Structures are given as structure tokens and as C-alpha cells.
N, C-alpha and C positions, 0 to 999 in steps of 0.2 A: 434655275436661278430666277429671281423676281424679274418681271417684265413690266414696262410701262404700257398701259392700255391706251391705244390711240382712239381718236374720235371716229364714230361710225360714219362712213361715207354717206352723202346724200343720194337719194334715188336718182339713178342716171349717171352718177359720177363713176369714173373708172376705179377699179380696185387697185390700190398701189402695192408695190412690192413690200413696202414697210408694213402695211396692214396684214398682208398674207404671212410675212415672216413672223410678225408678232403673234398671230393666231396659232401658227404651227408651234412656236415655242411654248405658248400657253398649254397646248395639248400635251406636249412632251412633259411639262412640269406636272400636269395632272396625272399622267401615267406614272411618272417617277414617284410622286408622293403617295399615290393610292395603292401601289403594289402591282400595277399593270393595267393593261387594257381589258376590254371585254366585260367590264362591270362585274356584277354578281358578287361572289364572296371575296374577290380581291379587294374590293373597296374597303378602305379603313385599315389595310394591312400595316403592321409595324415595319415591314420591309420597304426599302426603296427599290424601284425598278424590278418588281417581282415577276413581270411578264417579259423582261428582257427587251423592252421596246427601244430604250435609249442607248446609243453608242455615240456620244457627242464627238469624241476624238477619232471616230471611224477606225479604231485599231483592231476591230474584230472581236472585242470582248465587251459585253454589256457593262455600262457604267454601274458602279457600286458593287461589282463582283470581281473575284479573282479566280482565274483558271489555272489549274495544275494538271499537267498531262502525265499519265502513266507510260510505261515503255511502249513505244510505237503507237500511242494513242493519238486521236485527232479530235478537235473541237470545231464546231461550225455553228454560226448563227443562221437559222433557217427561216423561211417565210418571207413574203413580200407584200401580202395584202390580206384582208379579212377572208377572202375567198380561197386562200392558199391552204391546202390541207397539211402542209408542213408546220403549221401553227394553229392554235385554237383559241388563245386568249390574246386579243389584239392582233398585230400583224407580224410578230416575230416570235420565235422559240429558239431553243438550243438543242444541239445534238452531240453526243459523244460516240465515237466509233473505235472499235478494237478489231485488229486483224486476226486475233485469236492465236492460240498455241503458245507454248513456252511460258514466259513470264509477262507476256504482253497483255495490255489492258486498255481501257478508255481514258478516263480522267475524272476530275472533280472540279466543281465550281463552288466557291465559298462567298457568302455575302459580307458586306461591311457590318460593323457593329450596329445593333439596334437595341433600344432600351427595353428592359423588362421590369416587372414588379415581383419582388421575392414572394414565393409561395402562391402566386396567382397563376393557375394553369394556362398554358398556351395551346391553342389549336393551330396545327400546321396543315395546310392544304396545298395540293399541287395536282397538275394534270400531266400524264405521262403515258408512254408506251415503249415497248422494246421489240426489236425484230427477232429476238431469240426468246423462247419461253423459259429457258433455264439459266440465263445469264444472271450474274450477281449485281444488284443495284441497291443503293442505300440512300436514306435521308437521315442526317444526324444534326444535332444541336449541341453547340458548346456554350457554356455559361461562363461569365467573367464578373469579377467584383467591381467596385466603384473605381478602382485604379486600372481596370481592364486587364487584370491578371487572371489567367485561366483557372477555373474551378473544376477539378477532376470529380467524376469521370465524364467523358462525352456521352450524351444521351442519344441512343439510336431509336428514332421514332418509326423507322421502317427498314426492313430488310427482306430479301427473298426468302420465303418459307418453303420448307421441304414439301413437295407434292402440290404446291400451288403455282400455277403458271403465271409468268409475266403477261400483262395484257398486250394484245397485238394491234390495238387501235386506241385512240385517245380515251383515257379513263381517269375519272377523278379519284384521288386517294387522299387520305388524311391520317394524322397521328397526333399525339399530344405529349407534352413534356411539362414538368413542374419545375420552375426555377428554384434553386436552393435558397436558404435563408439569407445568404450573403450576396446573391446575384443581383446585378444592376444592368448588365449588358448580355447580349447573346449574339452568336453567328450561326447561320444555317448552312449546311454543306450538302450538296447533291452529288452523288457518285454514280456514274453510268458505266456499264460494262466493266466492272471491277476485275482486276487481275487475279483475284482469289478463285475465280472460275473462268479460266481463259477460253473465251468464246468469240468467234467472229460475228459481230452484231453491231447495231446502233441503238442507243437509248435517247429518247426525246423527252425534254421537260418544258413545261410552260405554266403560266398562271400560278406562281408560287405566292402564297399569302400566309402570314402569321398574325394571329389576333388573340386578344385576351378572351378566355372562355366566358360565355354568358349562359347560365342555367335558369330556365324559366318554369320548368315543371319538376315535381319531385314525388317520390313514393316512399313511404316509411313502413318498415316491418319491425314489429316489437315482439320480444319474447313473452313468456307467460309470467304474469305478475305474482302467481302463487309460489314461485321459486321451486326448489327441489331438483335442480339440474335438468338436463335434457335441452332440446331445442324445439322451436317451431319452424316449420319448413314451408317454403313456397317455390314455385318456378316463375321466374320473371322472363317474359318474352319482350325484348325491346321493340318499340314501335318503329324505330328508325335505326339504320346502321350509322354509327358515329361515336363520338366521345361521350362518356357518361362519368360523372363524378360519384364515386361510391365511398361512403363513410360507414365503417363497421365499428361498433363498440361492444365489447364483451360484457356478459352479465356480471353483476356485483357479487362479492362474497357474502355468505351469511355470518351473522354474529355468533359469538361463542356463548356457552352456558356452563355453570358450575353448580354442583349439588351442595356445596358448603353454604350453611345458613348465613343469610345476610351478606352475600358476596356478589359484587357486580363483575361483569366480564367485558371483553374487548369487542370492538366492531369489525365488520368485514371490509376488505379493500374494494375499490371500484375497478371496473373494467377499463382496459386500454382502448384508445382511439387509433384506428388506422384509416388512412384516406389515400386514394389514388384516382387519377383520371385514366380510364381504360376504354378501349374501343370494343363495343359490343355489336353483334350482328343482328339485324332485324329478324324477328321470328325464331331465333335460336333460344331454346330454354336454358336459363342459367339458374342453378340451385341457389336459393337464398335461405340462410339459416340464421335466426336470431337466438342467441343463447339465453337460457333462463338464468335467473339468479340462483346462488347456492342456498340450500336449506339452512335455517337457523339451527344451531346445535342444541342438544338436550343432554346436559351434563357431558358435553363434548365440544370439540372445536366446530366452527361453522363449516358448511359445505362450500366448495369452490364454485364460482360462477363459470359459465360455459362460454367458449369462444363464439363470436359472431362472424359470418363469412359470406362471400359470394363466389360462385363458380369453383368450389372446392378449395382453391388457394389463390384466386386472383387478388383478393383483399381479405385480410384476417385480423380481427381485433380480439386480443386475448382477454379471457375472463379474469376478474379479481379473485384473490384467495380468501378463504374463510378465516375469521378471527381464531386465534390459537388459544385453547383453554389453558389458563394459568400462564399465558405467554403474551406475545405481542399482537397488536392488531393485524388483521390480514393484509398481506402485501397487495399493492395495486397490480393490475395486469401489466405485463412487461411490454415495453415499446420495441424491444428486440424480439428474438424468437420467443414464442411462436407467432408474434404479430407480423403481418406482411403489408407493406404499403409505402407510398412515397413520403407521406407525412405520418409520423408515429409519435404519439403522446402517451406516456406511461400512465396507468391508473394511480390512485392515491392510497396510501396506507390507512387502514382502519384506525379509529381513535382509541386511546387508552382510557381506563376508568378514571372518572373525575370524582371529586368529593360530592356525594349525594347523587351520582348519575353513572350509569354504565357507559361503556365506550360507544360513541356514536358511529354510525356507518360512514365510510369515506364518501365525500361528495363526488358526483360524476364529473368526468372531464368536460362535459357539456355545461356544467355550472349548476346542476341540480343538487340539493342537499341530500345527504344520506339519512338513514333512519335515526330518530332522536334517541339520545340516551335516556334511560329510565331509572327509577328508584323503586325497588321491590315490585317488579312486574316483568312480564315477558318483553323480550326485545321487540323493536318496531321496524318493519320494512319501510323503505323509502316510498314516497308517493309513486303511484303507478305511472308508467311511461316516462320514467326519469332517466333512461339510458344508462344503466349500469352502475348506479350508486350502491354502496354497501349497506347491509342491515346492521342494526345496533346489537350489542350484547344484551343478554338478559340479566336480571338481578334477582337471584334466588332468595326467597324468604319463606321458611318453614317447608315449602315444597319446591321442587326444581322448576325454574322458569326458563323457557326456551329462548334462544336468540332470535332475532328478526331475520326473515329471509332477505337475501340480496335482491336488488332491483333487476328487472329484465334488461338484457342487452337490446340493441337495435341495429338495423341496417337502413341507411338512407341512400336512395338512388336519385340523382338529379340529371336532367338533360334539357 
């Protein structure tokens, strides 16, 4: 709550109880508003009381949080000072304990509502450890609309992985979640010693912070501008372990071509966009493939653009389809299967033949134009590095004119 700032005592004057009380309350307010003590990444958190420092009503539950115990579970606020190893961010932490066996477990603690921005990725950070290497622990985020109605499903940003031990001493962890288009609020839930794996143990949490992601560096990988299918491949080794925003756009479809004299054909569709925030490990090689555009048709339909992806299937942007000879413009890459990502935008269909011009290629979902429609000439590919726009159809006159190649796809990695 707001406090009135008193006058600073003169040198030599005694320090009054009012002055000390006001100073303590101000420090509590700073802890509560910034996500906890200890400075560092907790500063600027969207959460209140993320380091569990404040329990104004002394009821044993940190302010701005709600505790729910599982069968035979126990919850404790731990730590008494900065030098106490039962805490690590500020002077308090929390602990869930399970006696193990049967359907017994620890419990969960859920935050109050905090505001989020739709589609702006969140970085979730916390410090924790567990006295059992195999116990089940979770960190989850629930999103809510402007009326604070729950938006399904719950997003699990962390859970115990098979073959990976829980840390036995204080360890920093992080995850990420993307608020859906209708989200305006969220709550975070920490689950310690979950009953799904009945284990006698204790799990400690501290220094929880939620912030909007900020990406300051980027690397771009582009497919081959010559078209013709296939991919260009790299291995990306992250310089740091942490959240990375990955955008994959499939290659564009090639334009169609027809041997009939003085006949124009349709353009190719553009590739789909798929985007996710994923946690990548420092030094680990992740395959990056940027799909090439489809080849322009020669008295045939255009070739399909190729998918762009990272890590085999972490994020996948589908390629656009080639224009169909004597048919419709190529379909845009689909935002459903085979695309994979938290944000999916379908590609755009290739254009139909216009009076005096063949069908133009579909524009890229990134805003770049497709290949221009032509009259009595070969189709045109989009400008290079245009992220998946479609090639235009050709217009045959006396001899067969080929369609334009689709534009190359791309992969963009930001951190």
C-alpha cells in the first residue's frame, strides 16, 4: 500500500519508530511490486510478491498467492534472512512436502491475476530444488479473457522429464508461454511433490518472475532463390540456454504454364508462417532447414514450395502449393497440419488470370509481393529473400512459356 515519506532525521537525532516502520513498509512495497527480493531478473516482474517476502496478515501464506494442499501434503514458508540457505531470493521461500505412498502428494500455490498482452510471449523464471531426483513438479500458466473467464487449455511451461533429474540445490529455471489472442490476464501455478508420482520429498520455490519477452538479436536463414524444391540446411548452436523466438515460413509455390497459344496461367500460393517461443540449450546443434520455392511449370502445374523448420518438428511452416494448370491458383501453405507452432498464419492463394496478365504469385504472409503477372512472357519469381511468396503464371505465345519459381522460405531465430 502507499506510504507517507517522513522527513529525514537530522544528524544526531534519534531514529523514531515511525521512521523505521515507514522504511520497512516501503521495502515491503518494493518487494511486492517488483516480483521479490534479491534483485536480478525478478525486477520488473508482472507478478506481485514473486519471492514470497510479504505475509502481511501472518497467516502462513504469502500475500497475492493461494495454497491448495494435496492429500497429506504440507506447505511452509522457509527462510529468515539473506544468509539462510532455505531461501535464495530475498529472505523467504516456500516449501511443499509429501509423505509419499498411496495417493499422497504435496500441493500447489497459485498467483493472483496479472495482466498480459495477447500474443506477446511471456518469459517465466524461478529458482527451485527438490530433495528427490524423481518427484513430479510442475509450473503452469492459465490464461483468462477480459472478463477473467478461463481460456482453455492450461499451458505447462515445465514438468519433470523422463531421464532428467530434479536439481538437488538451488537452480535457476525458465520457460515460456504465448498468451492467446483473447487473453488479458493470467495466473501462474507452482506444483511441488505432485501426487502423480507419490514420493516422500520436499520441493522449494523462490524468486518467481514473469516478464514480457525482449529479443535483441536475430539470425535469418533463407532458402534458394532459384526454386526447384529442396532445402538449404544449417545447424544452429545457441550461444545461451534460454527462450528463443523462432519463425518459420515455407517456400512459395511455382506458377503454372500452358502450351495453348496466347493463354495465361495462374500463380502459386505463398508459404504459411509458424511461430513459437522455444527453450534451446547452449551448444546443442539444432537442424535449421529453409524450404526452397517450387519450380515454375512448363506446360504443367507449378511445383510446390517446401516446408521450413527447426529441430525436425519444433516449429514447422508449410510450403505453398503450385498453381494448377487450367485450374485454380496454388493454395497457400496451411496453418494447420503440417505447420507446427503457437502462432499459425496460413499462406495466401495464388492469383487468377487477369485481362492482359497472367496470375500473379500470392504475396508472402510477411507482406512481400509475389511475382508479377505477365503478358506473353515467362512467369516471374518474387524478389529474392521475400519469405515464401508465390511465382506468377506464364503466358504462352507461339512457344511454351514457363511459370515463375516460387520464392524461398525462411527461418528467423531471435534471442
